[in-house]
Gaussian input, Z-matrix of N, CA and C with variables (Angstrom, degrees):
# hf/3-21g

backbone

0 1
 N
 C     1     B1
 C     2     B2     1     A1
 N     3     B3     2     A2     1     D1
 C     4     B4     3     A3     2     D2
 C     5     B5     4     A4     3     D3
 N     6     B6     5     A5     4     D4
 C     7     B7     6     A6     5     D5
 C     8     B8     7     A7     6     D6
 N     9     B9     8     A8     7     D7
 C    10    B10     9     A9     8     D8
 C    11    B11    10    A10     9     D9
 N    12    B12    11    A11    10    D10
 C    13    B13    12    A12    11    D11
 C    14    B14    13    A13    12    D12
 N    15    B15    14    A14    13    D13
 C    16    B16    15    A15    14    D14
 C    17    B17    16    A16    15    D15
 N    18    B18    17    A17    16    D16
 C    19    B19    18    A18    17    D17
 C    20    B20    19    A19    18    D18
 N    21    B21    20    A20    19    D19
 C    22    B22    21    A21    20    D20
 C    23    B23    22    A22    21    D21
 N    24    B24    23    A23    22    D22
 C    25    B25    24    A24    23    D23
 C    26    B26    25    A25    24    D24
 N    27    B27    26    A26    25    D25
 C    28    B28    27    A27    26    D26
 C    29    B29    28    A28    27    D27
 N    30    B30    29    A29    28    D28
 C    31    B31    30    A30    29    D29
 C    32    B32    31    A31    30    D30
 N    33    B33    32    A32    31    D31
 C    34    B34    33    A33    32    D32
 C    35    B35    34    A34    33    D33
 N    36    B36    35    A35    34    D34
 C    37    B37    36    A36    35    D35
 C    38    B38    37    A37    36    D36
 N    39    B39    38    A38    37    D37
 C    40    B40    39    A39    38    D38
 C    41    B41    40    A40    39    D39
 N    42    B42    41    A41    40    D40
 C    43    B43    42    A42    41    D41
 C    44    B44    43    A43    42    D42
 N    45    B45    44    A44    43    D43
 C    46    B46    45    A45    44    D44
 C    47    B47    46    A46    45    D45
 N    48    B48    47    A47    46    D46
 C    49    B49    48    A48    47    D47
 C    50    B50    49    A49    48    D48
 N    51    B51    50    A50    49    D49
 C    52    B52    51    A51    50    D50
 C    53    B53    52    A52    51    D51
 N    54    B54    53    A53    52    D52
 C    55    B55    54    A54    53    D53
 C    56    B56    55    A55    54    D54
 N    57    B57    56    A56    55    D55
 C    58    B58    57    A57    56    D56
 C    59    B59    58    A58    57    D57
 N    60    B60    59    A59    58    D58
 C    61    B61    60    A60    59    D59
 C    62    B62    61    A61    60    D60
 N    63    B63    62    A62    61    D61
 C    64    B64    63    A63    62    D62
 C    65    B65    64    A64    63    D63
 N    66    B66    65    A65    64    D64
 C    67    B67    66    A66    65    D65
 C    68    B68    67    A67    66    D66
 N    69    B69    68    A68    67    D67
 C    70    B70    69    A69    68    D68
 C    71    B71    70    A70    69    D69
 N    72    B72    71    A71    70    D70
 C    73    B73    72    A72    71    D71
 C    74    B74    73    A73    72    D72
 N    75    B75    74    A74    73    D73
 C    76    B76    75    A75    74    D74
 C    77    B77    76    A76    75    D75
 N    78    B78    77    A77    76    D76
 C    79    B79    78    A78    77    D77
 C    80    B80    79    A79    78    D78
 N    81    B81    80    A80    79    D79
 C    82    B82    81    A81    80    D80
 C    83    B83    82    A82    81    D81
 N    84    B84    83    A83    82    D82
 C    85    B85    84    A84    83    D83
 C    86    B86    85    A85    84    D84
 N    87    B87    86    A86    85    D85
 C    88    B88    87    A87    86    D86
 C    89    B89    88    A88    87    D87
 N    90    B90    89    A89    88    D88
 C    91    B91    90    A90    89    D89
 C    92    B92    91    A91    90    D90
 N    93    B93    92    A92    91    D91
 C    94    B94    93    A93    92    D92
 C    95    B95    94    A94    93    D93
 N    96    B96    95    A95    94    D94
 C    97    B97    96    A96    95    D95
 C    98    B98    97    A97    96    D96
 N    99    B99    98    A98    97    D97
 C   100   B100    99    A99    98    D98
 C   101   B101   100   A100    99    D99
 N   102   B102   101   A101   100   D100
 C   103   B103   102   A102   101   D101
 C   104   B104   103   A103   102   D102
 N   105   B105   104   A104   103   D103
 C   106   B106   105   A105   104   D104
 C   107   B107   106   A106   105   D105
 N   108   B108   107   A107   106   D106
 C   109   B109   108   A108   107   D107
 C   110   B110   109   A109   108   D108
 N   111   B111   110   A110   109   D109
 C   112   B112   111   A111   110   D110
 C   113   B113   112   A112   111   D111
 N   114   B114   113   A113   112   D112
 C   115   B115   114   A114   113   D113
 C   116   B116   115   A115   114   D114
 N   117   B117   116   A116   115   D115
 C   118   B118   117   A117   116   D116
 C   119   B119   118   A118   117   D117
 N   120   B120   119   A119   118   D118
 C   121   B121   120   A120   119   D119
 C   122   B122   121   A121   120   D120
 N   123   B123   122   A122   121   D121
 C   124   B124   123   A123   122   D122
 C   125   B125   124   A124   123   D123
 N   126   B126   125   A125   124   D124
 C   127   B127   126   A126   125   D125
 C   128   B128   127   A127   126   D126
 N   129   B129   128   A128   127   D127
 C   130   B130   129   A129   128   D128
 C   131   B131   130   A130   129   D129
 N   132   B132   131   A131   130   D130
 C   133   B133   132   A132   131   D131
 C   134   B134   133   A133   132   D132
 N   135   B135   134   A134   133   D133
 C   136   B136   135   A135   134   D134
 C   137   B137   136   A136   135   D135
 N   138   B138   137   A137   136   D136
 C   139   B139   138   A138   137   D137
 C   140   B140   139   A139   138   D138
 N   141   B141   140   A140   139   D139
 C   142   B142   141   A141   140   D140
 C   143   B143   142   A142   141   D141
 N   144   B144   143   A143   142   D142
 C   145   B145   144   A144   143   D143
 C   146   B146   145   A145   144   D144
 N   147   B147   146   A146   145   D145
 C   148   B148   147   A147   146   D146
 C   149   B149   148   A148   147   D147
 N   150   B150   149   A149   148   D148
 C   151   B151   150   A150   149   D149
 C   152   B152   151   A151   150   D150
 N   153   B153   152   A152   151   D151
 C   154   B154   153   A153   152   D152
 C   155   B155   154   A154   153   D153
 N   156   B156   155   A155   154   D154
 C   157   B157   156   A156   155   D155
 C   158   B158   157   A157   156   D156
 N   159   B159   158   A158   157   D157
 C   160   B160   159   A159   158   D158
 C   161   B161   160   A160   159   D159
 N   162   B162   161   A161   160   D160
 C   163   B163   162   A162   161   D161
 C   164   B164   163   A163   162   D162
 N   165   B165   164   A164   163   D163
 C   166   B166   165   A165   164   D164
 C   167   B167   166   A166   165   D165
 N   168   B168   167   A167   166   D166
 C   169   B169   168   A168   167   D167
 C   170   B170   169   A169   168   D168
 N   171   B171   170   A170   169   D169
 C   172   B172   171   A171   170   D170
 C   173   B173   172   A172   171   D171
 N   174   B174   173   A173   172   D172
 C   175   B175   174   A174   173   D173
 C   176   B176   175   A175   174   D174
 N   177   B177   176   A176   175   D175
 C   178   B178   177   A177   176   D176
 C   179   B179   178   A178   177   D177
 N   180   B180   179   A179   178   D178
 C   181   B181   180   A180   179   D179
 C   182   B182   181   A181   180   D180
 N   183   B183   182   A182   181   D181
 C   184   B184   183   A183   182   D182
 C   185   B185   184   A184   183   D183
 N   186   B186   185   A185   184   D184
 C   187   B187   186   A186   185   D185
 C   188   B188   187   A187   186   D186
 N   189   B189   188   A188   187   D187
 C   190   B190   189   A189   188   D188
 C   191   B191   190   A190   189   D189
 N   192   B192   191   A191   190   D190
 C   193   B193   192   A192   191   D191
 C   194   B194   193   A193   192   D192
 N   195   B195   194   A194   193   D193
 C   196   B196   195   A195   194   D194
 C   197   B197   196   A196   195   D195

   B1=1.4460
   B2=1.5272
   B3=1.3245
   B4=1.4604
   B5=1.5336
   B6=1.3150
   B7=1.4602
   B8=1.5252
   B9=1.3282
   B10=1.4640
   B11=1.5322
   B12=1.3238
   B13=1.4664
   B14=1.5253
   B15=1.3083
   B16=1.4708
   B17=1.5219
   B18=1.3231
   B19=1.4626
   B20=1.5259
   B21=1.3276
   B22=1.4631
   B23=1.5327
   B24=1.3179
   B25=1.4624
   B26=1.5231
   B27=1.3261
   B28=1.4683
   B29=1.5257
   B30=1.3276
   B31=1.4582
   B32=1.5254
   B33=1.3041
   B34=1.4617
   B35=1.5290
   B36=1.3068
   B37=1.4649
   B38=1.5286
   B39=1.3209
   B40=1.4657
   B41=1.5232
   B42=1.3299
   B43=1.4621
   B44=1.5267
   B45=1.3199
   B46=1.4602
   B47=1.5272
   B48=1.3288
   B49=1.4669
   B50=1.5245
   B51=1.3312
   B52=1.4651
   B53=1.5293
   B54=1.3385
   B55=1.4731
   B56=1.5322
   B57=1.3188
   B58=1.4693
   B59=1.5272
   B60=1.3329
   B61=1.4646
   B62=1.5245
   B63=1.3400
   B64=1.4645
   B65=1.5198
   B66=1.3157
   B67=1.4669
   B68=1.5338
   B69=1.3211
   B70=1.4649
   B71=1.5271
   B72=1.3211
   B73=1.4668
   B74=1.5199
   B75=1.3310
   B76=1.4575
   B77=1.5419
   B78=1.3266
   B79=1.4653
   B80=1.5337
   B81=1.3216
   B82=1.4662
   B83=1.5272
   B84=1.3321
   B85=1.4583
   B86=1.5267
   B87=1.3239
   B88=1.4623
   B89=1.5285
   B90=1.3074
   B91=1.4678
   B92=1.5284
   B93=1.3140
   B94=1.4648
   B95=1.5307
   B96=1.3237
   B97=1.4665
   B98=1.5294
   B99=1.3182
   B100=1.4627
   B101=1.5211
   B102=1.3198
   B103=1.4599
   B104=1.5271
   B105=1.3294
   B106=1.4659
   B107=1.5257
   B108=1.3082
   B109=1.4641
   B110=1.5309
   B111=1.3084
   B112=1.4652
   B113=1.5308
   B114=1.3192
   B115=1.4691
   B116=1.5178
   B117=1.3314
   B118=1.4727
   B119=1.5222
   B120=1.3342
   B121=1.4671
   B122=1.5314
   B123=1.3219
   B124=1.4654
   B125=1.5286
   B126=1.3204
   B127=1.4695
   B128=1.5238
   B129=1.3204
   B130=1.4648
   B131=1.5267
   B132=1.3307
   B133=1.4665
   B134=1.5285
   B135=1.3341
   B136=1.4689
   B137=1.5308
   B138=1.3264
   B139=1.4666
   B140=1.5288
   B141=1.3149
   B142=1.4671
   B143=1.5273
   B144=1.3189
   B145=1.4664
   B146=1.5242
   B147=1.3291
   B148=1.4704
   B149=1.5311
   B150=1.3253
   B151=1.4668
   B152=1.5245
   B153=1.3237
   B154=1.4623
   B155=1.5264
   B156=1.3279
   B157=1.4644
   B158=1.5226
   B159=1.3144
   B160=1.4686
   B161=1.5226
   B162=1.3243
   B163=1.4631
   B164=1.5341
   B165=1.3332
   B166=1.4671
   B167=1.5252
   B168=1.3257
   B169=1.4668
   B170=1.5230
   B171=1.3221
   B172=1.4629
   B173=1.5310
   B174=1.3221
   B175=1.4654
   B176=1.5227
   B177=1.3272
   B178=1.4700
   B179=1.5207
   B180=1.3297
   B181=1.4610
   B182=1.5160
   B183=1.3215
   B184=1.4706
   B185=1.5385
   B186=1.3229
   B187=1.4709
   B188=1.5126
   B189=1.3357
   B190=1.4689
   B191=1.5164
   B192=1.2984
   B193=1.4631
   B194=1.5263
   B195=1.3388
   B196=1.4614
   B197=1.5020
   A1=108.40
   A2=116.16
   A3=119.21
   A4=110.79
   A5=115.70
   A6=121.59
   A7=112.17
   A8=117.22
   A9=121.05
   A10=111.26
   A11=116.73
   A12=120.83
   A13=110.90
   A14=116.28
   A15=120.92
   A16=109.78
   A17=117.05
   A18=121.24
   A19=110.88
   A20=117.05
   A21=120.52
   A22=111.35
   A23=116.63
   A24=120.59
   A25=110.04
   A26=116.82
   A27=121.14
   A28=110.49
   A29=116.65
   A30=121.49
   A31=110.61
   A32=117.54
   A33=120.85
   A34=111.40
   A35=117.04
   A36=121.29
   A37=110.46
   A38=116.00
   A39=120.59
   A40=110.27
   A41=117.90
   A42=121.12
   A43=110.97
   A44=116.68
   A45=119.90
   A46=110.99
   A47=116.53
   A48=120.08
   A49=110.51
   A50=116.55
   A51=122.27
   A52=109.96
   A53=116.81
   A54=120.85
   A55=110.92
   A56=116.37
   A57=120.62
   A58=110.94
   A59=116.34
   A60=119.63
   A61=110.88
   A62=117.30
   A63=120.40
   A64=110.47
   A65=115.46
   A66=120.35
   A67=111.16
   A68=116.70
   A69=120.96
   A70=110.90
   A71=116.75
   A72=120.78
   A73=110.07
   A74=116.31
   A75=120.56
   A76=110.72
   A77=116.31
   A78=120.06
   A79=111.18
   A80=116.97
   A81=120.08
   A82=111.38
   A83=116.80
   A84=120.11
   A85=112.18
   A86=116.76
   A87=119.44
   A88=112.57
   A89=117.42
   A90=121.06
   A91=110.15
   A92=115.45
   A93=119.49
   A94=111.22
   A95=117.65
   A96=121.57
   A97=108.45
   A98=115.19
   A99=119.67
   A100=110.54
   A101=115.33
   A102=121.46
   A103=106.92
   A104=115.55
   A105=120.93
   A106=112.21
   A107=116.45
   A108=119.75
   A109=110.46
   A110=116.69
   A111=120.68
   A112=110.64
   A113=117.27
   A114=120.88
   A115=109.88
   A116=117.40
   A117=120.53
   A118=111.41
   A119=116.37
   A120=119.97
   A121=111.10
   A122=115.99
   A123=119.40
   A124=111.18
   A125=116.90
   A126=119.98
   A127=111.13
   A128=116.77
   A129=120.34
   A130=110.09
   A131=116.34
   A132=120.73
   A133=110.28
   A134=116.38
   A135=120.78
   A136=110.77
   A137=116.99
   A138=120.30
   A139=111.46
   A140=116.41
   A141=120.05
   A142=110.43
   A143=116.34
   A144=119.78
   A145=111.11
   A146=116.85
   A147=120.28
   A148=109.86
   A149=116.56
   A150=120.16
   A151=110.83
   A152=116.79
   A153=120.39
   A154=110.96
   A155=117.02
   A156=120.75
   A157=110.32
   A158=116.67
   A159=121.10
   A160=110.21
   A161=117.07
   A162=121.15
   A163=111.17
   A164=116.65
   A165=120.10
   A166=110.62
   A167=116.69
   A168=119.80
   A169=110.88
   A170=116.95
   A171=120.72
   A172=111.52
   A173=117.05
   A174=120.27
   A175=110.90
   A176=116.57
   A177=120.06
   A178=110.70
   A179=116.34
   A180=121.87
   A181=109.21
   A182=117.45
   A183=120.07
   A184=110.74
   A185=114.60
   A186=120.18
   A187=109.17
   A188=114.08
   A189=120.35
   A190=107.28
   A191=115.49
   A192=120.05
   A193=107.21
   A194=114.99
   A195=119.79
   A196=110.11
   D1=119.29
   D2=-178.68
   D3=-89.45
   D4=179.58
   D5=-175.36
   D6=-61.58
   D7=-38.83
   D8=179.04
   D9=-62.09
   D10=-40.61
   D11=178.39
   D12=-64.82
   D13=-40.79
   D14=178.34
   D15=-63.54
   D16=-43.48
   D17=179.21
   D18=-63.16
   D19=-43.63
   D20=179.67
   D21=-63.64
   D22=-40.40
   D23=178.31
   D24=-64.41
   D25=-45.70
   D26=178.56
   D27=-61.81
   D28=-39.38
   D29=179.80
   D30=-60.81
   D31=-44.12
   D32=179.55
   D33=-64.29
   D34=-39.37
   D35=178.42
   D36=-63.59
   D37=-45.14
   D38=-178.07
   D39=-67.61
   D40=-40.42
   D41=178.11
   D42=-62.85
   D43=-39.84
   D44=178.85
   D45=-65.29
   D46=-41.91
   D47=177.60
   D48=-62.91
   D49=-38.79
   D50=178.32
   D51=-61.31
   D52=-45.12
   D53=178.07
   D54=-64.79
   D55=-40.18
   D56=179.03
   D57=-62.19
   D58=-38.47
   D59=177.90
   D60=-65.66
   D61=-36.13
   D62=174.97
   D63=-55.43
   D64=-47.69
   D65=-179.26
   D66=-63.89
   D67=-42.78
   D68=-179.14
   D69=-65.05
   D70=-42.52
   D71=179.65
   D72=-64.45
   D73=-45.14
   D74=179.50
   D75=-59.76
   D76=-42.07
   D77=179.33
   D78=-64.72
   D79=-42.39
   D80=179.49
   D81=-66.62
   D82=-36.26
   D83=-178.56
   D84=-69.98
   D85=-27.04
   D86=-179.50
   D87=-96.03
   D88=-3.39
   D89=-179.80
   D90=-68.71
   D91=152.39
   D92=-179.10
   D93=-66.81
   D94=-36.44
   D95=174.86
   D96=-108.45
   D97=100.04
   D98=-177.48
   D99=-78.33
   D100=133.19
   D101=175.85
   D102=-103.77
   D103=90.02
   D104=-174.73
   D105=-60.38
   D106=-37.75
   D107=179.93
   D108=-63.28
   D109=-45.28
   D110=179.08
   D111=-64.47
   D112=-40.13
   D113=178.10
   D114=-61.40
   D115=-44.44
   D116=178.95
   D117=-62.43
   D118=-41.47
   D119=178.98
   D120=-62.76
   D121=-43.57
   D122=179.99
   D123=-65.72
   D124=-39.58
   D125=178.26
   D126=-65.27
   D127=-38.37
   D128=177.51
   D129=-64.60
   D130=-43.74
   D131=177.68
   D132=-61.95
   D133=-39.39
   D134=179.04
   D135=-62.99
   D136=-40.90
   D137=177.34
   D138=-64.53
   D139=-38.96
   D140=177.50
   D141=-64.06
   D142=-40.58
   D143=177.74
   D144=-65.69
   D145=-38.02
   D146=178.22
   D147=-61.72
   D148=-42.53
   D149=177.06
   D150=-61.40
   D151=-40.48
   D152=178.96
   D153=-66.68
   D154=-38.56
   D155=177.15
   D156=-59.86
   D157=-46.87
   D158=-179.87
   D159=-62.87
   D160=-42.52
   D161=-179.63
   D162=-62.76
   D163=-43.46
   D164=179.74
   D165=-67.66
   D166=-42.15
   D167=178.67
   D168=-61.57
   D169=-38.05
   D170=176.86
   D171=-63.86
   D172=-36.14
   D173=178.63
   D174=-70.92
   D175=-35.14
   D176=-179.33
   D177=-72.98
   D178=-41.76
   D179=-177.80
   D180=-110.82
   D181=97.72
   D182=-178.49
   D183=-68.70
   D184=154.49
   D185=177.06
   D186=-64.65
   D187=140.79
   D188=176.55
   D189=-107.37
   D190=119.78
   D191=179.59
   D192=-87.76
   D193=121.83
   D194=-177.61
   D195=-100.96

């Protein structure tokens, strides 16, 4: 397994966690007792995962200088 394969595997894991956080946030937002602190924490974690997704995608797809 080369570095690209490892990056692709990590990317899929991070994307899945990002989607899972979407579901968790949506569930908390529709709950009768909203936990705003928990929602903020999950949203912050989701933003961190988004940054990691972009970073991994950048490593997989190098810039092409035209």
